[in-house]
C-alpha positions in Angstrom: 87.3 164.3 113.4 84.1 162.2 112.5 85.1 158.5 110.8 83.4 156.3 108.6 81.6 153.6 109.9 83.9 150.9 109.3 81.8 147.9 107.9 81.0 150.5 104.9 84.6 149.6 103.5 85.4 146.0 105.1 85.7 143.5 103.0 82.1 141.5 103.0 81.0 138.9 105.8 80.8 135.3 105.5 77.2 136.1 106.6 74.6 139.0 107.0 71.0 140.1 108.3 69.4 143.0 107.1 66.7 144.8 109.6 64.6 147.3 109.0 62.4 149.6 110.6 59.3 152.1 111.2 59.2 154.8 113.4 56.3 154.7 116.2 54.0 157.3 116.1 54.0 159.4 119.5 57.8 158.1 121.1 61.2 159.4 122.2 62.7 159.3 119.5 65.8 161.0 121.2 65.4 157.8 123.0 65.5 155.7 120.4 68.2 157.6 118.9 70.4 156.9 121.7 69.5 153.7 122.2 71.0 153.3 118.6 74.1 155.3 119.9 74.8 152.0 122.5 74.4 149.1 119.9 75.9 150.6 117.1 79.7 149.9 116.6 79.4 150.6 112.6 82.1 147.5 112.3 79.5 144.7 113.1 76.7 146.6 112.7 76.5 149.2 110.0 73.6 151.9 110.3 71.4 154.2 108.4 68.9 156.9 108.8 65.8 157.4 106.9 64.1 160.5 106.9 61.4 159.9 109.6 63.4 159.9 112.4 65.9 162.5 111.5 62.9 164.8 111.0 61.2 163.7 114.7 64.0 165.9 115.7 63.9 168.4 113.9 66.9 167.9 111.1 67.5 167.4 108.0 70.5 166.0 106.1 71.6 167.3 103.0 71.1 164.8 99.8 69.1 162.2 102.2 66.4 162.5 99.3 63.6 160.3 98.5 63.8 157.4 96.7 61.8 157.8 93.6 59.8 155.6 91.8 60.6 154.9 88.2 59.1 153.3 85.3 60.5 152.4 81.7 59.6 149.9 78.9 58.2 147.4 81.1 59.7 147.8 84.1 58.7 149.5 87.5 61.5 150.0 90.2 59.3 150.9 93.4 60.0 153.4 96.5 60.1 151.8 99.9 61.0 154.6 102.7 61.8 153.1 106.3 62.8 154.8 109.3 66.2 152.5 109.7 68.6 150.4 107.9 71.0 147.9 110.0 73.4 145.8 108.6 74.2 143.3 110.9 77.5 141.3 109.8 79.1 138.5 111.2 80.4 135.1 110.8 77.7 132.8 112.3 74.0 132.8 110.8 72.7 131.5 114.2 74.7 134.3 116.6 73.5 137.4 113.7 69.9 136.1 114.3 70.2 136.3 118.3 72.2 139.7 117.7 69.0 140.9 115.7 66.8 139.8 118.9 68.5 141.7 121.3 68.1 144.8 118.8 64.8 144.8 118.3 64.0 144.8 121.9 66.6 147.3 122.5 65.2 149.9 120.3 61.2 149.1 120.8 58.9 150.8 121.3 60.5 153.8 119.1 61.6 151.1 116.2 59.4 149.1 114.9 60.9 145.5 112.9 59.5 145.6 109.9 61.9 143.5 107.2 64.6 140.6 108.5 66.5 139.3 105.8 69.6 137.0 105.8 72.2 137.5 103.3 75.8 135.2 102.8 79.1 135.6 101.0 78.6 133.5 97.7 81.7 131.9 96.6 84.4 135.0 96.3 81.9 137.2 96.4 78.9 136.4 93.6 75.5 136.7 92.7 73.4 133.8 92.6 73.6 133.7 89.3 77.3 132.5 89.9 78.8 136.5 88.0 81.1 138.0 90.1 79.5 141.4 91.9 80.9 144.8 92.2 84.4 144.0 89.9 84.5 148.1 89.2 84.3 148.8 92.8 86.9 151.6 93.5 89.6 150.7 95.5 91.8 151.9 98.3 91.9 156.7 98.3 89.0 156.1 95.1 86.7 153.8 97.3 86.8 156.8 100.2 86.3 159.2 97.8 83.4 157.8 96.3 81.7 156.5 99.4 82.6 158.7 102.0 81.5 162.5 102.3 83.9 165.0 104.1 82.1 164.8 107.9 82.8 160.7 107.4 79.1 160.2 106.9 77.6 157.9 103.3 74.3 157.4 101.6 73.4 154.3 101.0 70.8 153.2 98.3 69.2 149.2 99.0 67.4 147.4 97.0 66.0 143.6 97.3 66.3 142.2 93.5 64.3 138.9 93.2 65.6 136.3 90.7 63.6 134.2 88.5 65.8 131.1 88.6 63.5 129.6 86.1 63.6 132.0 83.3 67.5 132.5 84.3 68.2 128.6 83.9 66.5 128.6 80.4 68.9 130.9 78.7 71.8 129.3 77.1 75.1 130.3 78.7 76.0 132.9 75.8 72.6 134.2 76.4 73.1 134.9 79.8 76.7 136.6 79.5 75.2 138.8 76.6 73.1 139.9 79.8 75.7 141.0 82.5 78.1 141.9 79.6 81.1 139.2 80.8 81.7 135.6 80.5 80.7 133.8 83.8 84.1 131.8 83.2 86.6 134.3 83.4 85.0 137.3 84.2 86.4 138.8 81.2 84.1 141.8 80.1 82.4 141.2 76.2 83.6 143.5 73.9 81.1 142.4 71.2 78.4 142.6 74.4 75.2 144.0 73.7 74.1 148.0 74.6 71.6 146.6 77.3 74.0 144.5 78.7 74.2 145.3 82.4 77.7 146.6 82.6 76.9 148.9 79.5 74.0 150.1 81.2 75.9 150.8 84.6 80.1 151.6 83.0 80.6 154.3 86.1 83.3 155.8 83.6 80.8 156.4 81.3 78.3 158.6 82.7 79.2 163.0 83.1 80.2 163.3 86.2 81.8 159.8 86.2 78.9 157.9 88.5 81.1 155.5 91.1 79.6 153.8 93.9 81.1 151.1 96.5 79.4 147.8 96.0 78.4 146.0 98.6 76.1 143.2 97.8 75.3 139.7 98.9 72.9 137.1 98.0 69.7 136.7 100.1 67.4 134.0 100.9 64.0 133.6 102.5 62.3 130.3 101.7 61.9 129.5 98.2 62.7 132.8 97.3 66.4 134.1 96.5 67.9 137.2 95.1 70.0 139.7 95.6 70.5 142.5 98.2 71.6 145.1 96.5 74.0 147.7 98.9 75.5 151.0 97.3 77.7 153.6 99.1 77.9 156.9 97.7 79.1 160.2 99.2 75.6 161.2 97.5 72.8 159.9 95.7 73.6 160.9 92.7 75.7 157.9 91.0 73.3 155.6 92.0 70.6 157.7 90.6 72.1 158.1 87.7 73.0 154.2 87.2 69.1 153.5 87.8 67.7 156.3 85.1 70.2 154.8 82.1 68.7 151.1 83.7 65.3 151.4 83.4 65.9 153.0 79.7 65.0 156.6 80.6 68.2 157.7 79.0 68.1 156.1 75.8 64.9 154.1 75.4 67.5 150.8 76.5 66.5 148.4 78.7 68.7 146.6 81.1 68.8 142.5 80.4 69.5 142.3 83.7 65.0 143.0 84.1 64.6 139.6 81.9 65.4 137.7 85.0 65.3 139.4 88.2 63.2 142.6 89.6 63.7 144.6 92.8 60.7 144.7 95.1 62.2 147.3 97.4 64.0 151.0 97.2 65.0 153.1 99.8 68.0 156.0 100.9 69.5 155.8 103.7 72.1 158.4 105.6 75.0 156.4 107.6 76.6 158.8 109.6 80.1 158.9 110.8 81.4 158.0 113.7 83.5 160.0 116.8 84.9 158.0 120.1 83.3 155.2 118.9 79.8 155.9 118.7 77.5 157.2 115.8 78.1 161.1 115.7 74.5 162.5 115.1 72.6 165.4 114.2 72.8 167.4 117.8 
């Protein structure tokens, strides 16, 4: 029986590197996927496949849908599909960089590296704004139920958010807390938070059905830019999609206050196959 890639439910690593690949035309996709199986252990490298390589081998994964672009009042959510997403996890940033070069060479010429982003754990698992991320993550068996399908696979939503630190730093501390719906000082939820507060927009138990996901987001930076690499695993994409629609105001016209200082610049879904005998269990 396949089991989940262990890195999905493991604690966040000190450092990470995200690799995003496109699929080169007129190449042997089967050989590229075999090379991927040789590389991925599911723990130090978590892998997610987009639709393109699966379609190329004539396979379709139930539940893997295109990431839909969304628009709300003053808000645009982009869709940036890709063929392959890899989450390299480790304790040394330099080693992850060298590992990513080995991965890139091993997957060529079938998969072409398009983007590489370095990320890191901040404090106990905080966003760069100082607020804890994933406070409401399900734990234990509830996390497995939320993130893992019966065949050991998972679906992951990945977005890269870019923070406007100048705008955020211009806010008073109480204004920042109102945007999030929690006090940064003690992480306590505000009883009188406005309806636009992020925790109210995304309260997982407030949806019908309940919209639980397992968040594994990490801060990133590149040059003067920084933000959050949002990563959320689910046994379907429905829970994440419901949360995102409410955030942009498509449910009730109220836009998440988070957009006052941060915006996503990418968005894609990937299928993370289970493991069997230490290797990715890919469609045959």
